C-alpha positions as CSV (number, residue, x, y, z in Angstrom):
1,X,3.4,-4.0,-5.6
2,X,3.7,-4.4,-9.4
3,X,3.0,-1.2,-11.3
4,X,1.2,-1.3,-14.6
5,X,2.6,0.3,-17.7
6,X,0.1,3.1,-17.3
7,X,1.4,3.9,-13.9
8,X,5.0,3.7,-15.0
9,X,4.2,6.1,-17.8
10,X,2.6,8.5,-15.3
11,X,5.7,8.4,-13.2
12,X,7.9,9.1,-16.2
13,X,5.7,12.2,-17.0
14,X,6.1,13.4,-13.5
15,X,9.9,13.2,-13.6
16,X,10.0,15.1,-16.9
17,X,7.7,17.8,-15.7
18,X,9.6,18.1,-12.4
19,X,12.9,19.0,-14.2
20,X,11.2,21.5,-16.5
21,X,10.5,24.1,-13.8
22,X,12.5,25.8,-11.1
23,X,12.2,24.5,-7.6
24,X,10.6,27.2,-5.4
25,X,9.1,24.6,-3.1
26,X,11.8,23.8,-0.6
27,X,13.3,20.3,-0.9
28,X,15.3,20.7,2.3
29,X,15.7,17.8,4.7
30,X,13.8,18.2,8.0
31,X,15.7,16.8,11.0
32,X,13.8,14.9,13.6
33,X,14.0,16.7,16.9
34,X,11.8,17.3,19.9
35,X,9.0,19.7,19.5
36,X,9.8,23.2,20.5
37,X,6.5,23.7,22.3
38,X,4.7,21.8,25.0
39,X,1.0,21.9,24.7
40,X,0.3,20.8,28.2
41,X,2.5,23.5,29.7
42,X,0.2,26.0,28.0
43,X,-3.0,24.6,29.4
44,X,-5.5,27.3,30.5
45,X,-7.5,25.2,33.0
46,X,-10.7,23.2,32.8
47,X,-13.0,26.2,32.9
48,X,-10.8,28.9,31.4
49,X,-10.1,26.7,28.3
50,X,-13.6,25.6,27.7
51,X,-15.6,26.2,24.5
52,X,-19.2,25.6,23.3
53,X,-19.6,25.6,19.6
54,X,-21.1,23.6,16.8
55,X,-22.6,23.6,13.3
56,X,-25.8,23.0,11.5
57,X,-26.0,21.4,8.0
58,X,-28.8,21.5,5.5
59,X,-28.3,18.4,3.4
60,X,-30.4,17.8,0.2
61,X,-29.9,14.9,-2.2
62,X,-32.0,14.0,-5.3
63,X,-31.2,10.6,-6.9
64,X,-32.6,9.3,-10.2
65,X,-31.9,5.7,-11.2
66,X,-31.4,5.0,-14.9
67,X,-31.7,2.1,-17.4
68,X,-34.7,0.5,-15.7
69,X,-33.4,0.3,-12.1
70,X,-35.8,1.3,-9.3
71,X,-36.1,1.8,-5.6
72,X,-38.7,-0.1,-3.6
73,X,-40.9,1.2,-0.8
74,X,-44.1,0.1,1.1
75,X,-47.4,2.0,1.3
76,X,-50.6,0.6,2.7
77,X,-49.1,-2.9,2.6
78,X,-48.3,-2.6,-1.0
79,X,-44.8,-2.7,-2.5
80,X,-44.2,0.1,-4.9
81,X,-41.3,1.2,-7.0
82,X,-39.9,4.4,-8.3
83,X,-36.7,5.7,-10.0
84,X,-36.3,8.8,-7.8
85,X,-35.2,9.1,-4.2
86,X,-35.1,12.4,-2.3
87,X,-33.5,13.0,1.1
88,X,-33.6,16.4,2.9
89,X,-32.3,16.5,6.4
90,X,-31.1,19.2,8.8
91,X,-28.3,18.0,11.0
92,X,-27.0,20.0,14.0
93,X,-24.1,19.4,16.3
94,X,-23.6,21.1,19.7
95,X,-20.1,20.5,21.0
96,X,-18.8,21.3,24.5
97,X,-15.1,20.9,25.1
98,X,-13.4,21.7,28.4
99,X,-9.9,23.0,28.7
100,X,-7.1,20.8,30.0
101,X,-6.4,21.1,33.7
102,X,-3.0,22.5,34.6
103,X,-0.1,20.4,35.8
104,X,2.2,17.7,34.4
105,X,-0.9,15.6,33.5
106,X,-3.9,17.5,32.2
107,X,-7.5,16.2,32.0
108,X,-10.3,17.3,29.7
109,X,-13.7,16.2,28.5
110,X,-15.7,16.5,25.3
111,X,-19.4,16.0,24.8
112,X,-21.3,16.6,21.6
113,X,-25.1,16.3,21.0
114,X,-26.2,15.3,17.5
115,X,-29.7,16.1,16.3
116,X,-31.4,15.4,12.9
117,X,-34.7,16.7,11.6
118,X,-36.2,15.1,8.5
119,X,-37.4,18.0,6.3
120,X,-38.8,15.6,3.7
121,X,-40.9,12.9,5.4
122,X,-42.6,11.4,2.4
123,X,-42.4,7.6,2.1
124,X,-42.4,8.0,-1.7
125,X,-39.5,10.4,-1.6
126,X,-37.2,8.6,1.0
127,X,-38.0,5.1,-0.3
128,X,-37.9,3.3,3.0
129,X,-35.0,5.1,4.5
130,X,-31.2,4.6,4.0
131,X,-28.0,6.0,5.5
132,X,-29.4,9.4,4.6
133,X,-32.8,9.5,6.3
134,X,-33.5,7.5,9.5
135,X,-36.8,5.6,9.1
136,X,-39.0,3.3,11.1
137,X,-39.4,-0.4,10.1
138,X,-42.7,0.5,8.3
139,X,-40.8,3.0,6.1
140,X,-42.0,6.2,7.7
141,X,-39.3,8.8,8.4
142,X,-38.2,9.5,11.9
143,X,-39.3,13.1,12.2
144,X,-36.4,14.1,14.5
145,X,-33.9,12.3,16.6
146,X,-30.9,13.0,18.8
147,X,-27.9,11.1,20.3
148,X,-24.6,11.7,22.0
149,X,-22.3,11.8,19.0
150,X,-19.2,12.4,21.2
151,X,-18.6,11.6,24.9
152,X,-15.0,11.2,26.1
153,X,-12.4,12.0,28.6
154,X,-8.8,13.0,27.8
155,X,-5.5,12.9,29.6
156,X,-2.5,14.8,28.2
157,X,1.2,14.7,29.1
158,X,3.4,17.2,27.1
159,X,2.2,16.7,23.4
160,X,0.7,13.2,23.9
161,X,-3.0,12.8,24.5
162,X,-5.0,9.7,25.5
163,X,-8.7,9.8,24.7
164,X,-11.3,7.2,26.0
165,X,-14.9,7.0,25.0
166,X,-16.9,8.1,21.9
167,X,-14.7,10.2,19.7
168,X,-13.5,11.4,16.3
169,X,-10.5,9.6,14.9
170,X,-8.7,10.1,11.6
171,X,-6.4,7.7,9.9
172,X,-6.2,6.1,6.4
173,X,-7.8,2.9,7.8
174,X,-10.3,4.2,10.5
175,X,-11.5,7.7,9.7
176,X,-14.6,9.7,10.5
177,X,-16.9,10.0,7.5
178,X,-18.8,13.3,7.3
179,X,-20.6,13.3,3.9
180,X,-24.1,13.2,5.4
181,X,-26.1,15.6,7.7
182,X,-24.2,14.1,10.7
183,X,-20.8,12.3,10.9
184,X,-19.9,8.9,12.3
185,X,-17.8,8.5,15.5
186,X,-16.1,5.6,17.2
187,X,-16.1,4.1,20.7
188,X,-12.7,3.1,22.0
189,X,-9.3,4.3,23.3
190,X,-6.7,6.2,21.3
191,X,-3.3,7.8,21.8
192,X,-2.0,10.6,19.6
193,X,1.5,11.8,20.1
194,X,3.3,14.8,18.6
195,X,6.5,14.8,20.7
196,X,8.6,15.4,17.6
197,X,8.3,18.4,15.2
198,X,8.0,16.2,12.0
199,X,6.9,12.9,13.4
200,X,3.6,11.9,15.0
201,X,2.1,8.6,16.2
202,X,-1.4,7.1,16.5
203,X,-2.6,4.1,18.4
204,X,-6.3,3.1,18.6
205,X,-8.6,0.3,19.7
206,X,-12.3,0.4,19.0
207,X,-15.2,-1.9,19.6
208,X,-18.2,0.0,18.3
209,X,-19.1,2.6,15.7
210,X,-21.8,5.3,15.9
211,X,-23.3,5.4,12.4
212,X,-24.2,8.6,10.5
213,X,-27.9,7.8,10.5
214,X,-28.5,5.6,13.5
215,X,-29.2,6.4,17.1
216,X,-27.5,3.3,18.6
217,X,-23.9,2.0,18.5
218,X,-23.2,-0.9,16.1
219,X,-20.5,-3.5,15.7
220,X,-18.1,-3.0,12.8
221,X,-18.8,-4.6,9.5
222,X,-17.3,-4.2,6.0
223,X,-18.6,-1.8,3.4
224,X,-18.9,-4.3,0.5
225,X,-19.8,-7.5,2.3
226,X,-22.5,-9.8,1.0
227,X,-22.9,-11.5,4.4
228,X,-23.8,-10.3,7.9
229,X,-20.4,-10.7,9.5
230,X,-19.5,-8.3,12.3
231,X,-16.5,-7.8,14.5
232,X,-16.0,-6.5,18.0
233,X,-12.5,-5.3,17.8
234,X,-10.6,-3.0,15.4
235,X,-7.0,-2.1,16.3
236,X,-4.8,0.3,14.4
237,X,-1.4,2.0,14.7
238,X,0.6,4.3,12.5
239,X,2.8,7.3,12.1
240,X,3.1,10.4,10.0
241,X,6.6,11.5,9.0
242,X,7.8,14.5,7.0
243,X,11.4,13.9,5.9
244,X,11.5,16.9,3.6
245,X,9.6,20.2,3.7
246,X,8.0,19.1,0.4
247,X,7.4,15.4,1.3
248,X,4.8,13.9,3.7
249,X,4.5,10.2,4.4
250,X,2.2,8.0,6.4
251,X,2.4,4.3,7.4
252,X,-0.4,2.5,9.2
253,X,-1.5,-1.0,10.0
254,X,-4.7,-2.4,11.4
255,X,-6.2,-5.6,12.7
256,X,-9.9,-6.1,12.2
257,X,-10.5,-9.2,14.3
258,X,-11.5,-12.3,12.2
259,X,-11.8,-10.1,9.1
260,X,-8.4,-8.9,7.9
261,X,-5.1,-7.3,8.5
262,X,-4.7,-4.1,6.5
263,X,-1.5,-2.1,5.8
264,X,-1.3,1.4,4.3
265,X,1.5,3.6,2.9
266,X,0.9,7.0,1.5
267,X,3.1,9.8,0.3
268,X,2.6,13.4,-1.0
269,X,5.3,15.4,-2.7
270,X,5.2,19.0,-3.9
271,X,7.5,20.6,-6.4
272,X,7.6,24.0,-8.2
273,X,5.8,27.3,-7.8
274,X,2.1,27.5,-8.5
275,X,2.5,31.1,-9.8
276,X,4.4,29.4,-12.7
277,X,3.7,25.7,-12.4
278,X,3.7,23.3,-9.5
279,X,3.4,19.5,-9.4
280,X,1.8,17.5,-6.6
281,X,2.4,13.8,-6.7
282,X,0.3,11.4,-4.5
283,X,0.7,7.7,-3.8
284,X,-1.7,5.5,-1.8
285,X,-1.1,1.8,-1.3
286,X,-3.2,-0.8,0.7
287,X,-2.3,-4.4,1.4
288,X,-5.2,-6.5,2.8
289,X,-4.9,-10.2,3.9
290,X,-7.5,-12.4,5.7
291,X,-7.1,-12.9,9.5
292,X,-8.3,-15.2,12.3
293,X,-11.7,-16.9,11.5
294,X,-11.7,-15.4,8.1
295,X,-15.3,-14.2,8.3
296,X,-14.8,-12.3,5.1
297,X,-13.3,-15.4,3.4
298,X,-9.8,-15.6,1.9
299,X,-8.4,-12.2,1.0
300,X,-5.1,-11.3,-0.7
301,X,-5.5,-7.8,-2.1
302,X,-3.1,-5.1,-3.3
303,X,-4.6,-1.8,-4.3
304,X,-3.0,1.5,-5.1
305,X,-3.6,4.9,-6.7
306,X,-1.2,7.4,-8.2
307,X,-2.1,11.0,-8.8
308,X,-0.3,13.9,-10.5
309,X,-1.6,17.4,-10.0
310,X,-0.5,20.4,-12.0
311,X,-1.4,23.9,-10.6
312,X,-0.9,27.3,-12.3
313,X,-2.4,30.3,-10.5
314,X,-6.2,29.6,-10.3
315,X,-6.1,26.4,-12.4
316,X,-5.4,22.9,-11.4
317,X,-5.4,19.7,-13.5
318,X,-5.1,16.3,-11.9
319,X,-4.6,12.8,-13.4
320,X,-5.2,9.8,-11.3
321,X,-4.7,6.1,-12.0
322,X,-6.0,3.4,-9.6
323,X,-5.6,-0.4,-9.7
324,X,-7.1,-3.3,-7.6
325,X,-5.0,-6.5,-7.7
326,X,-7.3,-9.2,-6.1
327,X,-10.3,-11.3,-6.9
328,X,-12.5,-9.5,-4.3
329,X,-13.3,-5.8,-3.7
330,X,-10.8,-3.6,-2.1
331,X,-12.9,-3.4,1.1
332,X,-12.9,-1.1,4.1
333,X,-14.9,-0.7,7.3
334,X,-18.5,0.5,6.9
335,X,-19.3,3.9,8.4
336,X,-15.6,5.0,8.0
337,X,-13.8,6.9,5.4
338,X,-10.9,4.4,5.4
339,X,-10.3,4.6,1.7
340,X,-7.6,7.1,0.8
341,X,-7.6,6.3,-2.9
342,X,-7.6,8.9,-5.6
343,X,-10.6,7.5,-7.5
344,X,-12.9,7.1,-4.5
345,X,-15.8,9.3,-5.8
346,X,-19.5,8.5,-6.0
347,X,-18.3,5.1,-7.0
348,X,-15.1,3.8,-5.2
349,X,-13.8,2.2,-8.4
350,X,-12.7,-0.7,-6.3
351,X,-14.1,-3.8,-8.0
352,X,-12.1,-7.0,-8.2
353,X,-9.1,-6.5,-10.6
354,X,-10.4,-3.1,-11.6
355,X,-8.3,-0.4,-13.2
356,X,-9.5,3.2,-13.4
357,X,-8.4,6.6,-14.6
358,X,-9.6,10.1,-13.7
359,X,-9.1,13.5,-15.1
360,X,-10.1,16.5,-12.9
361,X,-10.0,20.2,-13.3
362,X,-10.4,22.8,-10.6
363,X,-10.8,26.6,-10.7
364,X,-10.1,28.8,-7.6
365,X,-11.8,32.2,-8.1
366,X,-9.7,33.8,-5.4
367,X,-7.2,34.6,-8.2
368,X,-9.9,36.6,-9.9
369,X,-11.0,38.6,-6.9
370,X,-13.7,36.2,-5.5
371,X,-12.0,34.4,-2.5
372,X,-14.0,31.4,-1.3
373,X,-15.6,30.5,-4.7
374,X,-14.4,27.3,-6.4
375,X,-15.5,25.2,-9.3
376,X,-14.5,21.6,-10.3
377,X,-15.3,19.1,-13.0
378,X,-14.0,15.5,-13.4
379,X,-14.5,12.3,-15.4
380,X,-13.4,8.8,-14.3
381,X,-13.6,5.5,-16.0
382,X,-13.2,2.0,-14.6
383,X,-12.6,-1.2,-16.7
384,X,-11.5,-4.8,-16.5
385,X,-13.6,-5.7,-13.4
386,X,-13.3,-9.5,-13.1
387,X,-14.6,-11.5,-10.2
388,X,-14.9,-14.9,-12.0
389,X,-12.0,-16.3,-10.0
390,X,-13.3,-15.4,-6.6
391,X,-13.8,-18.5,-4.4
392,X,-15.2,-17.0,-1.2
393,X,-18.7,-16.2,0.0
394,X,-18.5,-12.7,1.4
395,X,-18.7,-10.8,-1.9
396,X,-21.2,-11.1,-4.8
397,X,-18.7,-10.8,-7.7
398,X,-18.6,-14.0,-9.6
399,X,-20.9,-12.6,-12.3
400,X,-18.5,-9.7,-12.9
401,X,-16.6,-10.5,-16.1
402,X,-15.1,-7.6,-18.0
403,X,-17.4,-5.1,-16.4
404,X,-16.9,-1.4,-16.8
405,X,-18.4,2.0,-15.8
406,X,-17.8,5.7,-15.9
407,X,-18.6,8.7,-13.8
408,X,-18.5,12.4,-14.3
409,X,-19.3,15.3,-12.0
410,X,-19.4,19.0,-11.8
411,X,-19.5,21.1,-8.6
412,X,-19.2,24.5,-7.1
413,X,-18.6,25.7,-3.5
414,X,-18.4,29.0,-1.7
415,X,-17.1,29.7,1.7
416,X,-18.1,33.0,3.4
417,X,-15.0,35.0,4.1
418,X,-16.1,37.5,6.8
419,X,-19.0,38.7,8.9
420,X,-21.4,36.8,11.2
421,X,-21.6,33.9,8.7
422,X,-17.8,33.6,8.3
423,X,-16.8,30.0,7.3
424,X,-20.3,29.1,6.2
425,X,-20.0,26.8,3.2
426,X,-22.4,26.1,0.3
427,X,-21.7,23.3,-2.1
428,X,-23.7,22.0,-5.0
429,X,-22.7,18.9,-7.1
430,X,-24.2,17.0,-10.0
431,X,-22.9,13.5,-10.7
432,X,-23.7,11.0,-13.3
433,X,-22.7,7.3,-13.1
434,X,-23.2,4.7,-15.9
435,X,-22.4,1.0,-15.5
436,X,-22.4,-2.2,-17.5
437,X,-25.0,-4.8,-16.5
438,X,-23.2,-6.4,-13.6
439,X,-21.2,-3.5,-12.2
440,X,-22.4,-3.0,-8.7
441,X,-23.0,0.7,-8.5
442,X,-25.6,0.8,-11.4
443,X,-26.6,3.8,-13.4
444,X,-27.8,6.9,-11.6
445,X,-27.9,10.7,-11.6
446,X,-27.5,12.6,-8.4
447,X,-27.8,16.3,-7.4
448,X,-26.7,17.4,-3.9
449,X,-26.9,20.8,-2.2
450,X,-25.3,21.1,1.2
451,X,-25.1,24.2,3.4
452,X,-23.0,24.1,6.6
453,X,-23.1,27.0,9.1
454,X,-20.6,26.9,12.0
455,X,-21.4,28.8,15.2
456,X,-19.7,29.6,18.5
457,X,-21.6,30.2,21.8
458,X,-18.7,30.2,24.3
């Protein structure tokens, strides 16, 4: 990976800052040794360890396209257009998880029912449906719908668990995405092992995804493809390792059959004392190359982001640089959150050969006597988007020549600290994105208001 002069300058700034303040964050080496606890030995039993809980989320989004762009929808056989799209959905999850049976090998099961109710059912508002509101082929909203979001069985030995069926899974390449009323989930088999105190392993193979706003299972496809290519098999493996108390690292690899092989390395380092000044440095790097039948065309892509975060008491200031080295998008699997890049915002800032920079400020009001209340504001700019050298057919990028865009957002969130609504969160965000003529995300304003209420029955 070749770092640009901007990234090298950022690294230099981090080293200077690091030497300017005393190290209260421990930099001690963490030896790798067997975990001191055995999760299976503490199993309570299938019934005694069971739980029934869930959450309900009220999800509202109001989008307004700018600079002449519009949405299309059908009404009475006529195609109409409008600049505004509104989605308002109530998503509810009811999750039953049994305890693990006792013994050397423990068994457990997990079942979760997902339900969505469209609170705004106007064709004119939802504009034909999207990954926000499920709609019929004629454009009418599906009033309410349900599905099994999770359905799996688990077997555990010591601190190693095998899960088979529909499940949640989190890694830098295949990750549950939960930014809608309901999250995605994956059908497959995984193993998660924590036999060492500072080292964990993941293995997974998946053949279907349960999308956020669909009732059925789907094959995997890519997020930015311009074709209809699908794949039946996604395999991934990786590890998380903490060599120092202040340093966490991750290394993952995946094979998306006939699409690509993708490799990831990530590291986060903390230094200093936030009561004076602390520095958090984050690095994310992806390498993607075509594989098998090359259904996504030829791919040779190196993408990375580097972030530097300074924190003093209630205040945090973060600088993030991101760069795509490749004539295609940095791409990832649709209905996953497999993009651990610092500048993945409303826009992913992942165009061919794109460079981007973000400045973000956060304020934690707990320092001023209001725990749970936070504010944030950011601005990000992307430039140098160039797809003119792309030779494949999977991405519509050849008309991108020196494209640029920018985005800024402001948000606030509050988490209830106590009482019957403890852990309930309310988050409001307003985002503006502006783009040059051929940048794919276009120009749009969006307001979101999301309230999530967890509950426990058993």
